[in-house]
C-alpha positions in Angstrom: 42.6 -44.6 -34.0 44.1 -41.7 -35.7 47.9 -41.5 -36.1 50.1 -38.8 -37.3 53.4 -39.1 -38.7 54.7 -36.8 -35.8 53.1 -39.2 -33.4 50.2 -37.9 -32.5 47.1 -40.2 -31.8 43.2 -40.0 -31.5 40.8 -43.0 -30.4 37.4 -42.1 -32.0 34.5 -44.4 -31.5 31.0 -43.3 -33.2 28.4 -45.4 -35.1 29.2 -45.2 -39.0 27.0 -43.2 -40.1 27.8 -40.2 -37.7 31.5 -40.8 -38.6 30.3 -40.7 -42.0 29.4 -37.1 -41.3 32.6 -36.1 -39.6 34.8 -35.3 -42.5 32.9 -32.6 -43.7 32.3 -30.9 -40.6 35.7 -30.7 -39.4 37.4 -29.6 -42.8 34.4 -26.4 -42.6 36.1 -25.1 -39.4 40.0 -25.3 -41.4 43.3 -25.5 -39.8 43.9 -28.4 -37.7 40.2 -29.4 -37.7 40.3 -29.8 -41.5 43.5 -32.2 -41.5 41.7 -34.3 -39.0 38.4 -34.0 -41.1 40.3 -35.3 -44.4 42.4 -38.0 -42.8 38.8 -39.9 -41.4 37.5 -39.5 -44.8 40.8 -40.6 -46.2 40.2 -43.9 -43.4 37.2 -44.4 -44.4 37.2 -44.2 -48.0 39.8 -47.1 -48.0 38.2 -48.8 -46.1 34.7 -49.1 -48.3 36.9 -49.7 -51.8 40.0 -51.5 -52.5 43.4 -49.7 -53.2 43.8 -48.4 -57.0 46.5 -50.5 -59.1 49.6 -50.3 -58.9 51.9 -49.6 -61.7 54.7 -51.3 -62.3 57.0 -50.4 -65.0 54.3 -50.6 -68.2 52.4 -53.5 -66.0 48.9 -52.9 -64.5 47.9 -54.4 -61.2 44.4 -54.4 -60.3 43.6 -55.4 -56.8 39.8 -54.9 -57.1 38.6 -58.2 -58.8 40.4 -60.4 -56.9 43.4 -61.6 -54.6 47.0 -61.6 -57.2 49.5 -63.8 -56.0 53.1 -63.6 -56.1 55.2 -66.5 -56.5 59.0 -66.8 -54.5 61.9 -68.0 -56.6 65.2 -68.0 -54.2 68.0 -68.3 -56.3 70.2 -69.2 -52.9 71.3 -72.8 -51.7 70.3 -71.9 -47.9 66.5 -71.1 -48.2 64.7 -71.5 -44.9 61.7 -73.1 -47.0 64.7 -75.9 -48.9 63.1 -74.7 -52.2 66.4 -72.5 -52.9 68.1 -73.4 -57.0 71.2 -72.0 -55.5 73.3 -70.5 -59.0 70.9 -72.7 -61.3 70.1 -70.1 -63.3 67.8 -72.8 -65.7 66.3 -74.1 -62.7 65.6 -70.6 -61.5 64.2 -69.1 -64.6 62.2 -73.0 -65.0 60.6 -72.6 -61.4 59.1 -69.0 -62.0 57.9 -69.8 -65.8 56.1 -72.9 -64.1 54.8 -70.4 -61.7 53.4 -68.1 -64.4 52.0 -71.2 -65.8 50.3 -72.1 -62.7 48.8 -68.4 -62.4 51.0 -66.1 -60.8 50.5 -62.4 -60.9 54.3 -61.2 -59.7 57.8 -62.9 -59.4 59.7 -62.3 -56.7 63.9 -63.4 -57.0 65.7 -63.0 -54.3 69.7 -63.6 -54.0 70.1 -63.9 -49.8 68.0 -65.5 -47.7 66.3 -63.6 -44.6 65.5 -66.7 -42.6 67.0 -66.6 -38.7 71.0 -66.7 -38.5 71.1 -67.4 -42.0 74.9 -65.8 -43.9 74.7 -62.2 -45.1 75.4 -62.4 -49.1 78.2 -59.7 -50.4 76.7 -57.4 -53.3 78.5 -58.6 -56.4 77.6 -62.1 -55.0 73.8 -61.4 -54.9 74.2 -59.6 -58.0 75.7 -62.3 -59.4 72.8 -65.1 -58.4 69.8 -62.6 -59.6 70.4 -60.5 -62.6 71.2 -63.5 -65.0 67.9 -65.0 -63.8 66.2 -61.2 -64.1 67.5 -60.8 -68.0 66.0 -64.0 -68.9 62.9 -63.7 -67.1 62.4 -60.2 -69.2 62.8 -62.1 -72.6 60.4 -64.7 -71.5 57.4 -63.2 -69.9 55.5 -60.5 -69.2 54.4 -60.9 -65.6 55.5 -58.1 -63.4 59.4 -59.4 -62.1 60.0 -58.6 -58.0 64.0 -58.3 -56.7 63.4 -59.3 -52.9 66.7 -57.6 -51.4 67.5 -55.2 -48.8 71.0 -53.8 -51.0 70.0 -50.8 -52.5 72.9 -51.4 -55.7 71.6 -55.0 -56.2 68.2 -53.1 -56.7 69.5 -50.5 -59.1 71.5 -53.7 -61.1 68.5 -55.8 -60.9 66.1 -53.0 -62.0 68.3 -52.2 -65.0 68.2 -56.2 -65.6 64.0 -56.0 -66.0 62.6 -55.8 -62.3 60.0 -53.5 -62.5 59.4 -54.0 -58.1 61.9 -53.4 -55.7 60.4 -56.0 -52.4 62.4 -54.1 -49.3 62.7 -56.2 -46.4 63.7 -53.5 -44.3 61.0 -50.5 -45.4 63.9 -48.3 -46.9 64.7 -47.7 -43.0 67.7 -49.9 -43.8 70.4 -48.9 -46.7 70.1 -45.2 -47.0 70.1 -45.5 -50.5 67.6 -47.5 -51.6 64.5 -44.8 -51.7 66.6 -42.6 -53.8 67.0 -45.6 -56.2 63.5 -46.6 -56.7 62.5 -42.8 -57.1 65.4 -42.2 -59.6 62.8 -45.2 -61.8 59.6 -43.1 -61.5 58.1 -46.3 -63.6 59.6 -49.3 -60.8 56.9 -50.3 -57.9 58.0 -50.9 -54.3 56.9 -52.9 -51.4 57.8 -51.9 -48.2 58.2 -54.3 -45.4 57.8 -54.3 -41.5 60.6 -55.1 -39.3 62.8 -54.5 -36.4 65.9 -55.6 -34.5 63.7 -57.2 -31.7 60.1 -58.8 -31.2 58.9 -56.3 -28.3 55.6 -54.6 -28.7 53.7 -52.2 -26.7 50.5 -52.4 -28.8 51.6 -55.0 -32.2 49.4 -53.5 -35.6 49.9 -50.3 -33.9 53.4 -50.2 -33.6 53.5 -52.2 -37.1 51.3 -49.6 -38.7 53.3 -46.6 -37.3 56.6 -47.8 -39.0 54.9 -48.5 -42.1 53.2 -44.9 -42.2 56.7 -43.9 -41.5 58.1 -45.6 -44.1 56.0 -44.3 -46.8 56.8 -41.3 -45.4 60.3 -41.6 -46.5 59.1 -42.9 -49.9 56.7 -39.9 -50.6 59.5 -37.8 -49.8 62.3 -39.2 -52.2 59.5 -38.5 -55.1 58.0 -42.4 -55.2 53.9 -41.8 -56.5 52.3 -42.9 -53.2 50.1 -45.2 -55.7 53.3 -47.3 -56.4 53.7 -48.4 -53.0 52.5 -51.9 -51.5 52.8 -52.5 -47.9 54.0 -55.7 -46.0 53.2 -56.2 -42.4 56.3 -58.6 -42.0 54.8 -62.3 -40.8 57.9 -64.3 -39.6 60.0 -61.0 -39.0 60.8 -59.8 -35.7 57.5 -61.4 -34.5 56.9 -64.6 -32.0 54.6 -67.2 -33.0 51.9 -65.2 -31.1 52.6 -62.1 -32.9 52.2 -63.8 -35.9 48.8 -65.1 -35.3 47.9 -61.9 -34.2 48.8 -59.9 -37.0 46.8 -62.3 -39.4 44.1 -61.4 -36.9 44.2 -58.0 -36.6 45.3 -57.4 -40.5 42.3 -55.2 -41.4 43.7 -52.5 -39.2 46.0 -52.2 -41.8 43.5 -50.6 -44.4 44.1 -47.4 -43.1 47.0 -46.8 -45.0 45.5 -46.8 -48.2 47.8 -49.1 -50.1 47.8 -52.8 -51.2 49.0 -55.2 -48.4 51.3 -58.2 -49.1 51.6 -60.3 -47.0 53.5 -63.8 -47.1 52.7 -66.4 -44.4 54.3 -69.8 -46.7 55.6 -72.0 -45.0 56.8 -70.4 -42.1 58.1 -72.0 -39.1 54.7 -70.6 -37.2 52.7 -73.1 -39.4 55.3 -75.5 -38.0 54.7 -74.9 -34.4 51.0 -75.4 -35.3 51.2 -78.9 -37.1 53.3 -80.9 -34.8 56.6 -79.1 -36.2 56.1 -80.2 -40.1 59.2 -79.6 -41.8 58.5 -76.5 -44.5 57.6 -79.3 -47.6 55.1 -80.5 -44.9 53.3 -76.7 -44.6 51.0 -76.5 -47.3 47.9 -77.0 -45.5 48.7 -74.2 -42.8 49.9 -72.1 -45.3 46.7 -71.9 -47.5 44.2 -71.6 -44.4 46.2 -68.9 -42.9 46.4 -67.3 -46.5 42.9 -67.5 -46.8 42.5 -66.1 -43.4 44.5 -62.8 -44.4 42.6 -62.9 -47.5 39.5 -62.7 -45.5 41.1 -60.2 -43.1 42.0 -57.5 -46.1 45.2 -58.9 -47.9 45.0 -58.1 -51.8 48.6 -59.5 -52.5 50.2 -63.2 -51.4 53.1 -64.5 -51.4 54.0 -68.0 -51.9 56.3 -71.0 -52.8 53.1 -73.1 -53.7 51.3 -71.1 -56.7 48.7 -73.5 -58.2 47.6 -74.6 -54.8 47.1 -71.4 -53.5 46.0 -70.0 -57.2 42.7 -73.2 -56.4 42.2 -72.0 -52.8 41.8 -67.8 -54.2 39.2 -69.1 -56.1 36.9 -70.2 -53.2 38.4 -67.9 -50.7 37.4 -64.7 -53.4 34.3 -66.2 -54.2 33.8 -65.9 -50.1 35.3 -62.4 -49.4 35.1 -60.5 -52.9 31.5 -61.8 -54.0 30.3 -65.0 -55.4 30.8 -65.3 -59.2 28.7 -64.4 -62.0 29.1 -67.9 -63.4 28.3 -69.4 -60.0 25.6 -66.9 -58.8 22.8 -68.8 -61.0 23.2 -72.5 -60.9 20.6 -74.6 -59.6 21.4 -77.0 -57.0 23.5 -80.1 -58.3 20.5 -82.6 -57.5 18.2 -84.4 -55.5 19.2 -85.1 -51.8 18.9 -88.3 -49.7 
């Protein structure tokens, strides 16, 4: 399926060999045919190779070797997962540093809960929660720090405090000033998440893809380097449990966007529905299962509350999905059987 920003769509069914010949043939015709040819070529290319590394300030996040892990630090009293540290800066810093020690590649810090029916937080209160944590961590770790916020003023304060990534749960379609805040810091990366007001879809992945394309278009128009953009399909945001399962099942359809795909399934309520209504702190097994399936279907970065367990699970997942590790390839059998 090809879709333009203006809403035009075309479905192409062809053997891979024939599809590979289309870009060159169409580009030779010029005009709109050339545009379609380039689009087909880009889709085929991104399905064959991983996205380019994401630069976040002076840090380089390579997506070719393994799945990256983002650790979640909620500086809130009302996190859905029950892991919020409230206003305890020391506890938040200790948690983040422990995650780094466990193998986190990114630390995502949030000062406002996004769970259903949560209480909104003012800009000043959110800044007061996250900035001290960001400043303290910026002095103690080189791991990129991400600010999870939907407010442009919070993002600006967080960047000044050391954030290298802005994680916007409304994908530049909430606060109208967010894109200009990020574009004014050309060394900062951004995560654009899919979200909407009501969980109503004609075709789930088609609508998520189209929405994320529009978010990318807003970012690029604002002057943000496309290679600094990460997309998140928004598991658990304006989606029913059935939508969430379909999202993981069809996640690979988003590879045509050509951007790194991040997904956050950790401790979400869909897992509770599938595991006898287990509370958030008892959803690790389900979280790891969905994480492995998401990686197998195209995720490059996973967001989690449980870094150590996720890192270990991904070593196994990546060995299957990305290829057998060199140190395993020539190992002999463990011994005789029987």
